[in-house]
C-alpha positions as CSV (number, residue, x, y, z in Angstrom):
1,I,5.3,-24.4,-34.0
2,T,1.7,-24.7,-32.9
3,D,-0.7,-22.3,-31.3
4,S,-2.3,-23.9,-28.2
5,R,-4.6,-20.9,-27.5
6,D,-8.3,-21.6,-27.3
7,P,-9.8,-19.7,-30.3
8,F,-13.1,-19.5,-28.5
9,A,-11.6,-17.8,-25.4
10,L,-11.5,-14.0,-24.9
11,T,-8.3,-13.0,-23.0
12,F,-8.0,-9.7,-21.1
13,S,-5.1,-7.9,-19.5
14,V,-4.7,-6.8,-15.9
15,P,-6.6,-3.5,-15.6
16,L,-4.2,-0.6,-16.7
17,L,-1.4,-3.0,-17.3
18,L,-1.6,-3.6,-21.1
19,N,1.5,-5.8,-21.2
20,N,0.3,-8.2,-18.5
21,W,-2.0,-11.0,-19.8
22,P,-2.2,-13.7,-17.2
23,P,-3.6,-17.0,-18.5
24,E,-6.4,-17.1,-15.9
25,N,-7.8,-13.9,-17.4
26,E,-10.1,-15.6,-19.9
27,V,-13.8,-15.7,-20.7
28,V,-14.6,-19.2,-22.0
29,G,-17.7,-21.1,-23.0
30,M,-18.3,-20.1,-26.6
31,T,-18.6,-22.9,-29.2
32,A,-19.2,-23.2,-33.0
33,N,-19.6,-25.8,-35.7
34,D,-16.1,-25.0,-37.0
35,T,-12.6,-24.4,-35.4
36,R,-12.1,-20.7,-36.3
37,G,-13.3,-19.6,-32.9
38,V,-14.5,-16.0,-32.4
39,T,-15.2,-14.3,-35.7
40,G,-16.3,-10.9,-34.4
41,L,-16.2,-8.6,-31.4
42,R,-18.0,-5.3,-30.6
43,S,-18.4,-3.1,-27.5
44,V,-21.8,-1.4,-27.9
45,Y,-24.7,-0.3,-25.8
46,G,-23.2,-1.1,-22.5
47,T,-22.1,-4.6,-23.2
48,L,-19.5,-6.6,-25.1
49,L,-20.8,-8.8,-28.0
50,A,-18.9,-11.7,-29.5
51,W,-19.7,-13.8,-32.5
52,T,-18.7,-17.2,-33.8
53,N,-19.8,-18.4,-37.3
54,D,-23.1,-19.8,-35.9
55,G,-23.8,-17.9,-32.7
56,T,-24.0,-14.6,-30.8
57,Y,-22.8,-14.1,-27.2
58,R,-23.0,-11.3,-24.7
59,I,-20.3,-10.7,-22.1
60,L,-21.3,-8.8,-19.0
61,G,-19.3,-7.6,-16.0
62,D,-15.8,-6.3,-15.6
63,A,-12.3,-7.4,-14.7
64,N,-12.8,-6.5,-11.0
65,T,-16.1,-8.3,-10.4
66,G,-15.7,-11.0,-13.0
67,F,-17.3,-11.7,-16.3
68,S,-20.4,-13.8,-17.2
69,L,-21.1,-15.2,-20.6
70,L,-24.7,-15.2,-22.0
71,T,-25.6,-17.3,-25.0
72,E,-28.1,-15.7,-27.3
73,S,-30.2,-17.8,-29.7
74,G,-28.1,-19.8,-32.1
75,S,-27.9,-19.8,-35.9
76,N,-27.1,-16.1,-36.0
77,G,-23.3,-15.9,-36.3
78,A,-21.1,-13.5,-38.2
79,W,-18.8,-14.3,-41.1
80,C,-16.1,-11.9,-39.8
81,N,-15.5,-8.8,-37.8
82,Q,-15.7,-6.6,-41.0
83,A,-19.3,-7.9,-41.6
84,I,-20.6,-6.2,-38.5
85,Q,-21.9,-2.6,-38.4
86,D,-23.3,-0.2,-35.8
87,T,-26.2,1.6,-37.5
88,D,-27.3,4.3,-35.0
89,G,-29.5,2.2,-32.8
90,R,-28.9,-1.3,-34.1
91,V,-26.0,-3.6,-34.6
92,V,-26.4,-5.3,-38.0
93,W,-24.3,-8.2,-39.3
94,L,-24.0,-10.8,-42.0
95,G,-23.4,-14.4,-41.3
96,P,-23.8,-17.9,-42.8
97,D,-27.5,-17.9,-41.8
98,G,-28.5,-14.5,-42.9
99,V,-28.5,-10.8,-42.0
100,F,-29.3,-10.0,-38.4
101,A,-30.0,-6.9,-36.3
102,W,-30.0,-6.2,-32.6
103,G,-31.4,-3.0,-31.2
104,H,-31.0,-1.1,-27.9
105,S,-33.7,0.2,-25.7
106,A,-33.0,3.9,-25.7
107,Y,-31.8,5.3,-29.0
108,G,-29.0,7.7,-28.4
109,A,-29.2,7.6,-24.6
110,A,-26.1,7.1,-22.6
111,G,-26.1,3.7,-20.7
112,S,-28.7,2.2,-23.0
113,S,-28.7,-1.6,-23.3
114,L,-29.6,-4.2,-25.8
115,Y,-33.1,-5.7,-25.6
116,G,-34.9,-8.7,-27.0
117,A,-33.1,-11.2,-29.3
118,P,-31.5,-10.7,-32.7
119,T,-33.9,-10.4,-35.6
120,N,-33.3,-12.2,-38.9
121,L,-33.8,-9.4,-41.4
122,S,-33.1,-11.6,-44.4
123,R,-35.8,-14.1,-43.4
124,P,-38.9,-12.0,-42.5
125,V,-41.8,-13.4,-40.6
126,S,-45.2,-12.9,-42.2
127,E,-48.1,-11.5,-40.2
128,E,-50.5,-13.6,-42.3
129,P,-51.1,-17.2,-41.2
130,G,-49.7,-19.7,-43.6
131,A,-47.8,-17.1,-45.7
132,D,-44.1,-17.5,-46.4
133,P,-42.6,-14.2,-47.3
134,S,-39.6,-14.3,-49.6
135,G,-36.3,-13.5,-48.1
136,I,-32.8,-13.4,-49.4
137,Q,-31.7,-16.8,-48.3
138,N,-30.9,-17.9,-51.8
139,T,-28.5,-14.9,-52.1
140,I,-26.9,-15.8,-48.8
141,A,-26.4,-19.3,-50.0
142,R,-24.3,-18.0,-52.9
143,I,-21.6,-16.6,-50.6
144,N,-18.3,-18.5,-50.9
145,P,-17.5,-19.8,-47.4
146,L,-13.9,-20.3,-48.2
147,A,-13.4,-16.6,-48.9
148,A,-16.1,-15.2,-46.5
149,D,-13.5,-14.0,-43.9
150,G,-12.5,-11.3,-46.4
151,I,-16.0,-9.8,-46.5
152,V,-16.0,-6.0,-46.0
153,S,-18.9,-3.6,-45.3
154,D,-19.7,0.0,-44.4
155,Y,-22.6,2.0,-43.1
156,N,-23.6,5.3,-44.6
157,P,-25.4,7.3,-41.8
158,T,-26.7,9.9,-44.3
159,L,-28.4,7.3,-46.6
160,K,-29.0,4.9,-43.7
161,L,-27.6,2.2,-45.8
162,V,-25.4,-0.8,-45.0
163,R,-23.5,-2.4,-47.8
164,W,-21.7,-5.8,-47.6
165,F,-19.2,-6.7,-50.4
166,V,-19.2,-10.4,-50.6
167,P,-17.7,-13.3,-52.7
168,V,-20.3,-15.3,-54.5
169,D,-20.6,-18.3,-56.8
170,G,-17.2,-19.7,-55.9
171,S,-15.3,-16.4,-56.4
172,P,-12.4,-15.7,-54.0
173,W,-13.0,-11.9,-54.5
174,N,-15.8,-9.6,-53.2
175,N,-17.6,-9.4,-56.5
176,F,-21.2,-8.8,-55.3
177,V,-22.8,-6.2,-53.0
178,I,-25.7,-6.7,-50.7
179,A,-27.3,-3.5,-49.5
180,W,-29.8,-3.0,-46.7
181,S,-31.8,0.2,-46.0
182,A,-32.2,0.9,-42.3
183,Q,-35.1,3.2,-43.3
184,T,-37.2,0.9,-45.4
185,G,-35.8,-2.5,-44.5
186,A,-35.4,-3.3,-48.2
187,F,-32.5,-5.2,-49.7
188,T,-30.9,-4.4,-53.0
189,F,-28.2,-6.3,-54.9
190,G,-25.6,-5.8,-57.6
191,T,-22.3,-6.9,-59.0
192,C,-19.1,-5.0,-58.2
193,D,-15.3,-5.1,-58.7
194,A,-13.1,-6.9,-56.3
195,V,-13.7,-4.6,-53.3
196,T,-11.1,-5.0,-50.5
197,S,-12.1,-2.1,-48.2
198,A,-15.0,0.3,-47.9
199,T,-15.9,3.3,-45.8
200,S,-18.3,6.3,-46.1
201,V,-16.8,9.8,-45.8
202,I,-19.5,12.2,-44.6
203,G,-19.5,15.8,-45.6
204,P,-19.5,18.1,-48.6
């Protein structure tokens, strides 16, 4: 038995008929340098975002008027859906090329939309000519790509902290944590047990 479905196509149902998925209801055009297809999907800030392992896409429109696919700059994909977090004003994700963020134009406002292009948080750009600020690309390179679809993450809105639990140095388990502070922009790192799920419970 083979699955002939296009792994890069997004299929949608007839509006209000959740058991009716006609084959013509597809958004196509996404590509990647591997065959896994779409690795992440989020509905945020008035748009639908989709990721492959090496790119980010925006889907605009609706089922009645039709959808259009916008390709954002490449080399900013996501390892998996669990590596993507909404951090109260920015979508932040981890992929083969680093940690990226995309913000929206009106924090907390209804109907706000994304602006600009995704920013590579793990490879900062220096304001000084000729300077090459150190990033965390060496840490990103340690992630085991054969186990990266099992990465998990969570966002703690009290501490403003995103944590990714990742497999490094050939391990099949999430034995390392990469943490990013939305307040300071700083990264911290550490070892951990084989984490398979993570969430923050807010309250006393």
